[in-house]
N, C-alpha and C positions, 0 to 999 in steps of 0.2 A: 588820304593815306593810301599807298599802293599795297596790294596783297599779292603774294607769290605762292606758287605750288612748290612742292619739294623738288621737282625736276628743274624748276627755274632756279631755285637756290643752288642746285648742283652746278648749273651752268655758270652762275656768278662766282661761286667759290672754287670750282674745280674738284669738289669732293663728291663722290658718288652718293646717290640717294640712300643706298643700303647703309653706308657709313654714317650718314646723318641720322638715320633711324636708330642705329646702334648707340650713337652718342646721346640721343634723346632718352632711349630706354635705360641705358646703363648709368648715365651721368646726369640726366635731366638738363642737358645743355641748352635746349630750346623748349619753348612752351607754345606750340602752335595752337591756333584756334581750329575748330572743327566745323565743317559745313554740315548741312542736313544729311548729306550722304556719307558723313564721317571722313571726309577728305581733309588732309592737313592744309592749313592756310597760314602763311607767315607775313607779318607786316615789316615795315622798313627797319624797325628797331631789332627785330629778330635776324634780319639779313645782316645788319651791321655787326651784331653780336657774333654771328657765325664767321664773318670775315675776320674779326679780331681773333677769334679762337684759332682759325686756320693760320693766320699770320704767326701767332706765337707758338702753336704746336709744331709747325714745321721749322721753327727756329730753335728747337731744343727743349721747350717747356713740355711738361707732362700734361696730356689731354685730360687725365682724371682730375688734376688740380684746376686747370683752366675752366672746365665746364661747370665747376661749382662756384666760381667767382662771380660776384655781381658785376653788372655792366660797367659801373664807375671804376672798379678796380682793374678790370680788363683794359679799359681805355688808358688808365694811368700807366699800366704796364707796357702798353704799346708805345706811349709817348716817351717813357723812360728807357725803353729797351735799347741796349747798346749792341746792335748787331754788327758783325764783321764778316768778311768773306769766308772765314773758316767754318762758319755755321752753315749747315746744308740748306736751311730754309730761307736764307737771306733774300733770294730773288722772289720767292713766294710771298715773303713779308711785304715787299714793296708792291708787288702785283695786287695783293689783296687790299692794301691800304689805299693805293691809287684808285682801285675799283670803288672802295667805300667813299672816297672823296668825290669821285665822278657821280655816284648815285645821288649825293647830296648837292651836287654842283657847288662844292665848297672850294673855292679858288685858293683861299689861304692855306687850307690843309693840303690840297694838291701840291701847291708850291713848296710847302715844307717837306713833304715826303719825297717829291721829285728832286729837290735840292740835296737832300740827304743821300738819295740814291746816286746822284752824280758824284758826290764827294767820296762815296765808298767804292763805286764801281768805275767811274769815268764814263764818257759818252758812249764808247763802243760797246762795253759790256752792259751798260744800262739799256742800250737799244736792243741788243741781241737776246738778253736774258730776262728783261723786264718789260720793255715797251712793246716788242713784237708779240710776246705771249698775251699781254694785256689787250692789245688791239685785236688779236685773233679771237680771244674770248668774248670781247665786246661785239665784234663783228658777227660771231655766231649767234649771240643773243639778239642782236638787231635783226638778223635775217629770219629768226623764228618769232619775231614780234614780242620778245621778252623785254627788250630794252628800248625806251623811246629814242627816236633819232637825235633829239637834242643832246642827250648824254654822250652819244658817240661823237657827234660833231664837236661838242665842247672839248672832249678829251683829245681828239685829233688836232684841233686848232691850237690847243695848248702845247702839244708836242711839236707842231710845226713852228710855233713861235720860238720854242727853246732851240730847235735845230738852226733856225735862221740866226738866232743870237750867237750860238756857238760858231757858226760860219763867219759871222762878222768879226769875231775876235781872232780869227786866223790871220797870219801875215800874208801879204800879197804873194802870188806864185812867182817862183824864180827858176832859172835853169832851162834846160831843153827837153823837159818831159813831154809826154804825149798831151795833146790838147783834146778835150772832150766836148761834145754837144749833147746835152741831156734834155729830154722832153717826154711828155705823155701824149699818146694819140688823141684824136678828137673823141669826146665823150668819156675820157678817162680822167677821174678827178682825185683818185687816191694817191697822193704824191709823196707820202712820208718816206717810202722806200727809195724813191728817186732822190728826194732831198737828202737822205742819209748818205747815198752814194756821192752826191755833190760834196758833202762834208768830208768823206773819206778821201776823195780825189784832192780836194784842197788841203787836207791835213797832210797828204803825202808830198805836197809841194807842186802838184800838177795844176794845170789851168782848166777850169770847167766853166762852160757857158750854159747857164741854167735857164731854160725857157719856161719850165713849169708844166701845168696841166692843160688838157684840151687844145692841143696845138695841131692845126691842119698841116699836112705834109708840105703843102706849097709854102707855108710860112717857115717851117723848119728848113726847107731847102734854101729859101731866101737868106735866112740867118747863116746857114753854112757857107754860102758864097762870100759872105762878109768876114766871118770869123775864121774860115778855113781850118776846121778841126781835123785831126787825123782819125778820131774815133767817135762813133755815134752810140749812145746808150738810150734805149727805149724800154719802158716798163709796160708790160701787159698784165693787167690785174683782173678785170672782169671778164667773164666767159662770153664768147661769141661763137658763131658757127665756125667750125674748123676751116672751111673753105674761105671764109672772110679773113680769118687770121692769116692764112697762108698768102692770100692775095695782098694783104697789107705788107707783110714781110717782103714779098717779092718786089713790091713797089719801092720799099725802102732800098733794096739792093740796086734797083734800077736808077733811083735818084742819086744815091750816094756812092757812085762808082769810085774805085780806088781809095775807099775808106774802110776801116774795120768797123763792122756793125755788131753790136752786142744787144741781146734781148734778155731782160730779167723780169721777175714778177712771179705770177702764179704758176708753180711747177706743173699743176694739173693740165694747164693749157698746152704745155710742150708735149705732153704724152699723147695728145689727140691730133697733132698736126705734123706734117712732114716739113721739117725746117730746110730752108735753102742752105746749100753747102757753104755759102759764103758768110753765113750768120753763125755767131757763137753765142752760147747761153752763159749767163752768170746765175748760179743756183744759190749762192749764199755769200755772206760777208767775206769769208776766207778766200773764195775764188776771185772776188774783186780785188782784195788786197794783194793776191799773188800777181795780178796784172799790173798793179801799181808799183 
């Protein structure tokens, strides 16, 4: 059984440690164990209970009532909850429940929650309001050694499969819209953002040639000579030395002459480099949709 500190619970749930302490003191929401140094320690069942409380409290239920419920009653309320878009916590409900499923590597429950999310929100809203916040939260926990890599990989691969499935159901592209070539640079493997861009392009009726992750520039250039796209889209996710990022972008411009080049990904990267004037940035879903 895993044990977590209160700061780790805060990372999982999105609830500040101070608020968690108040819920404990005022409502006895959680019952942490204590170390010899009197530090709070929480097991998996306490984490799951907190995630259920957060899901329901941000969906219109009173925290004072939820905190006094036994775990079985909370879980039944989660299962039977009829959330809709008018309730302010609908997105947090799905984030917390997907987090709970990921922590248990419970594929059946993950599938159930994800499918319900798609039915209520559609793919675009599910991605922007649920999946992105979920992955950001999990990424932060992974980077601070709070979350085992297996859980993050499990969640990412599940989302990738769903995006590929959604793309497969789209009709073939028609008309004279722009043609795109999409890829990640070498040693870039976080492709969910790129894959969602592929989905949006195809959804708009455009043609998108998706190469995937870890693509050498020479290979991308060879593909471009065959497919002859008018636009290039590259995602930069992980941090690198600014001069290396600038050199890579300049090489893109040099290789793909007479093509529109777009860079998307981690906005912090763009703040630390001087972009080539021929390169445009895509900072969010809306900016991509405007292009389409």
